[in-house]
N, C-alpha and C positions, 0 to 999 in steps of 0.2 A: 642602882639598877635602872637608871634612866634609859640607857641604850637598849637594854634587854626589853624593857616595856615598850619602847618605840618599835623595836623589831617585832614584838608580839602583836602590837596593834596593827602593824602592816600585814602580818601573816593572817590575822583575823579577817581583815578586809579582803585579802586575796582568797582566803578560804570561802568566805561568803559569796564571792563572785564565781569561783570555780566550781563549788559543790552545791550551789543553791538549788539545783534541780535534782539532786540526789539525796538519798537518806544518810549519807556519810559525813555530813558537815559536823555533827556533834562528835563523832569519833575522831575526826581530824583535829578539832579544837582541843579535845582531851589530850591527843598526842602532842600538840604544841606545848601544852602545860607540862606534860611529862618530860618532853625533850628539853625544855628550858630548865626544869628542876634538875634533870640529870647533868646538864652542862654546868650548872652552878655547883652541884655536889662534887663533880670532877675537879672543879677549881678550888674546892675546900670551903665553899659557902653553904649556908642552909638553903633548903628549897624555898622558893618564893610563893609558889601556888599551893593552896591547900590540897591534901591528898585526894579529896573527892573530885576536884577539878582535873586531876591528873590520872584518873583511872582509865587506862587504855584497854580497849577491846583485846582480849587475849589472842584472838586470831591475828591481829596486827603485830603484836609482839612476837608471836610464833613465826610469822613470815619474815621478821627481821633478824631472828636468831640464826647465826651462820650454820649451825648444825641441827636445826630443829627438824626432827623426823626425816632426816635425809640419810640415806645409806648408799654410798657410791663405791663402785669398783671401776676406777678409771680404765684399767687395762681390758676388762671384758666388756665395757660399755654398759654395764647394768647400773641402775640407780633409780631413785624414787622421784626425782624432780627434773630430769632432763631426758631428752631423746637424742640418741646418737644420730648424727647426720649421715647421709648416704652420698657417696661420691658419684658424680655424673661426668662422663667423658665429655670434653668440649672440643670444638674445632675452631680454627682461626675465624671462620665466618660468624661464629657465635659472638664475637667481640666487635663486630662492625655495627655500631649504633647509628 
């Protein structure tokens, strides 16, 4: 697991730099452990990090779930997580930057 631990240490440093001024650093670090464990299990290995280190905020997991609380009807443009765009007519002059 040397490479995984090296990558994990790198991500911890990056997380500390990126999220230092936010309340999200602990959530991100838990997700790092969760994601590493998930990758190992997908490869047939046992998880490396203890479960308590990999407890991800449920809101984060819900946001990552492809169909979480989303109801879309592509053809009518109704849905719970996107807004239909509106077409605006353009003229040639609009493209002269």
